BALOBA-1460 file (C-alpha; in Angstrom, 3 decimals):
// residues 101
<rec num="1" residu="m" x="-136.975" y="-148.166" z="-90.095"/>
<rec num="2" residu="a" x="-138.480" y="-150.805" z="-87.598"/>
<rec num="3" residu="g" x="-140.136" y="-149.677" z="-84.980"/>
<rec num="4" residu="c" x="-141.109" y="-145.568" z="-86.349"/>
<rec num="5" residu="a" x="-144.202" y="-144.996" z="-86.926"/>
<rec num="6" residu="s" x="-145.673" y="-143.554" z="-90.249"/>
<rec num="7" residu="r" x="-148.178" y="-140.768" z="-90.199"/>
<rec num="8" residu="p" x="-151.796" y="-140.842" z="-91.785"/>
<rec num="9" residu="p" x="-151.084" y="-140.009" z="-95.410"/>
<rec num="10" residu="h" x="-153.420" y="-136.788" z="-95.355"/>
<rec num="11" residu="d" x="-151.940" y="-136.117" z="-91.928"/>
<rec num="12" residu="a" x="-148.941" y="-133.718" z="-93.505"/>
<rec num="13" residu="e" x="-151.489" y="-131.965" z="-96.020"/>
<rec num="14" residu="i" x="-153.758" y="-131.047" z="-92.969"/>
<rec num="15" residu="a" x="-150.875" y="-129.492" z="-91.040"/>
<rec num="16" residu="a" x="-150.065" y="-127.250" z="-93.881"/>
<rec num="17" residu="l" x="-153.794" y="-126.085" z="-94.339"/>
<rec num="18" residu="k" x="-154.023" y="-125.218" z="-90.110"/>
<rec num="19" residu="q" x="-150.722" y="-123.151" z="-90.890"/>
<rec num="20" residu="c" x="-152.645" y="-121.471" z="-93.945"/>
<rec num="21" residu="y" x="-155.606" y="-121.030" z="-91.599"/>
<rec num="22" residu="e" x="-153.885" y="-119.139" z="-89.173"/>
<rec num="23" residu="n" x="-151.674" y="-117.280" z="-91.182"/>
<rec num="24" residu="t" x="-154.970" y="-115.566" z="-92.246"/>
<rec num="25" residu="r" x="-156.109" y="-115.511" z="-89.038"/>
<rec num="26" residu="k" x="-153.202" y="-113.402" z="-88.346"/>
<rec num="27" residu="l" x="-153.108" y="-110.971" z="-91.449"/>
<rec num="28" residu="d" x="-156.778" y="-110.360" z="-90.895"/>
<rec num="29" residu="e" x="-156.282" y="-109.407" z="-86.729"/>
<rec num="30" residu="a" x="-153.301" y="-107.060" z="-88.088"/>
<rec num="31" residu="k" x="-155.218" y="-105.302" z="-90.493"/>
<rec num="32" residu="e" x="-158.244" y="-105.314" z="-88.458"/>
<rec num="33" residu="n" x="-155.607" y="-102.826" z="-85.735"/>
<rec num="34" residu="i" x="-155.121" y="-101.005" z="-88.076"/>
<rec num="35" residu="a" x="-158.685" y="-100.011" z="-89.454"/>
<rec num="36" residu="l" x="-159.326" y="-99.262" z="-85.520"/>
<rec num="37" residu="r" x="-155.967" y="-96.780" z="-85.698"/>
<rec num="38" residu="q" x="-156.882" y="-95.575" z="-89.409"/>
<rec num="39" residu="n" x="-160.103" y="-94.849" z="-88.880"/>
<rec num="40" residu="l" x="-160.721" y="-97.210" z="-92.056"/>
<rec num="41" residu="k" x="-164.413" y="-98.712" z="-93.003"/>
<rec num="42" residu="a" x="-164.797" y="-101.874" z="-94.794"/>
<rec num="43" residu="g" x="-163.771" y="-101.974" z="-98.513"/>
<rec num="44" residu="d" x="-160.480" y="-99.943" z="-97.718"/>
<rec num="45" residu="i" x="-157.231" y="-100.843" z="-98.170"/>
<rec num="46" residu="a" x="-154.683" y="-101.194" z="-95.577"/>
<rec num="47" residu="p" x="-151.409" y="-100.369" z="-96.270"/>
<rec num="48" residu="i" x="-149.390" y="-103.284" z="-96.350"/>
<rec num="49" residu="k" x="-146.275" y="-101.538" z="-94.424"/>
<rec num="50" residu="d" x="-148.508" y="-100.822" z="-91.473"/>
<rec num="51" residu="v" x="-150.029" y="-104.516" z="-91.645"/>
<rec num="52" residu="s" x="-146.900" y="-105.744" z="-91.265"/>
<rec num="53" residu="a" x="-146.077" y="-103.706" z="-88.523"/>
<rec num="54" residu="f" x="-148.222" y="-105.600" z="-86.618"/>
<rec num="55" residu="i" x="-147.337" y="-109.001" z="-87.481"/>
<rec num="56" residu="p" x="-144.396" y="-110.755" z="-85.398"/>
<rec num="57" residu="g" x="-141.417" y="-111.169" z="-87.677"/>
<rec num="58" residu="g" x="-143.628" y="-109.128" z="-90.232"/>
<rec num="59" residu="i" x="-145.652" y="-110.192" z="-92.719"/>
<rec num="60" residu="e" x="-142.839" y="-111.784" z="-94.922"/>
<rec num="61" residu="s" x="-142.392" y="-114.626" z="-91.940"/>
<rec num="62" residu="l" x="-146.468" y="-115.903" z="-92.952"/>
<rec num="63" residu="k" x="-145.828" y="-118.271" z="-95.530"/>
<rec num="64" residu="c" x="-147.971" y="-120.847" z="-96.610"/>
<rec num="65" residu="p" x="-146.338" y="-124.404" z="-96.261"/>
<rec num="66" residu="a" x="-148.045" y="-124.564" z="-100.173"/>
<rec num="67" residu="g" x="-145.805" y="-121.854" z="-101.340"/>
<rec num="68" residu="g" x="-149.252" y="-119.358" z="-101.941"/>
<rec num="69" residu="v" x="-149.216" y="-116.093" z="-101.089"/>
<rec num="70" residu="y" x="-151.350" y="-113.493" z="-99.189"/>
<rec num="71" residu="t" x="-152.491" y="-110.362" z="-100.687"/>
<rec num="72" residu="n" x="-155.940" y="-108.809" z="-99.803"/>
<rec num="73" residu="m" x="-155.444" y="-106.262" z="-97.512"/>
<rec num="74" residu="v" x="-159.243" y="-104.947" z="-98.237"/>
<rec num="75" residu="i" x="-160.727" y="-104.182" z="-94.654"/>
<rec num="76" residu="g" x="-163.845" y="-106.219" z="-93.941"/>
<rec num="77" residu="q" x="-162.544" y="-109.261" z="-96.178"/>
<rec num="78" residu="w" x="-160.489" y="-112.305" z="-95.146"/>
<rec num="79" residu="p" x="-157.101" y="-112.462" z="-97.391"/>
<rec num="80" residu="p" x="-157.220" y="-115.501" z="-99.241"/>
<rec num="81" residu="c" x="-154.257" y="-117.796" z="-100.071"/>
<rec num="82" residu="s" x="-153.465" y="-118.225" z="-103.747"/>
<rec num="83" residu="v" x="-153.079" y="-121.787" z="-102.908"/>
<rec num="84" residu="h" x="-155.391" y="-122.439" z="-100.781"/>
<rec num="85" residu="g" x="-158.073" y="-120.066" z="-101.299"/>
<rec num="86" residu="s" x="-160.666" y="-118.437" z="-99.050"/>
<rec num="87" residu="v" x="-161.208" y="-119.285" z="-94.964"/>
<rec num="88" residu="k" x="-164.414" y="-120.849" z="-95.932"/>
<rec num="89" residu="d" x="-162.273" y="-123.108" z="-98.874"/>
<rec num="90" residu="i" x="-159.217" y="-123.921" z="-96.307"/>
<rec num="91" residu="r" x="-161.866" y="-125.015" z="-93.702"/>
<rec num="92" residu="k" x="-163.730" y="-127.425" z="-96.220"/>
<rec num="93" residu="q" x="-160.411" y="-128.686" z="-97.664"/>
<rec num="94" residu="i" x="-159.426" y="-130.291" z="-93.900"/>
<rec num="95" residu="d" x="-162.991" y="-131.658" z="-93.602"/>
<rec num="96" residu="a" x="-162.600" y="-133.430" z="-96.522"/>
<rec num="97" residu="l" x="-159.535" y="-134.843" z="-95.876"/>
<rec num="98" residu="r" x="-160.508" y="-135.904" z="-92.373"/>
<rec num="99" residu="t" x="-163.353" y="-137.793" z="-93.577"/>
<rec num="100" residu="d" x="-160.817" y="-139.563" z="-96.382"/>
<rec num="101" residu="k" x="-159.008" y="-141.122" z="-93.499"/>
């Protein structure tokens, strides 16, 4: 279509990574709320139904754009994505895509 600007090739991938990162942040925040309320310590597992209650729309609402799943509900550990990996991995991927433009 004439006059339509196309997005740079990495923008969609960066947006997906950012969404995945945001999902892990929400999960971690919910886990920490459960830890405080239930006196859980690092290494304890937060019950997924309890974690879900602290997420608007429930845990089912957190969808990785690439189809990954978040399963680690261990207190003190970020929940990695089965596709994108840990928060550190996600940041590295975003930085690599930004420098590849």
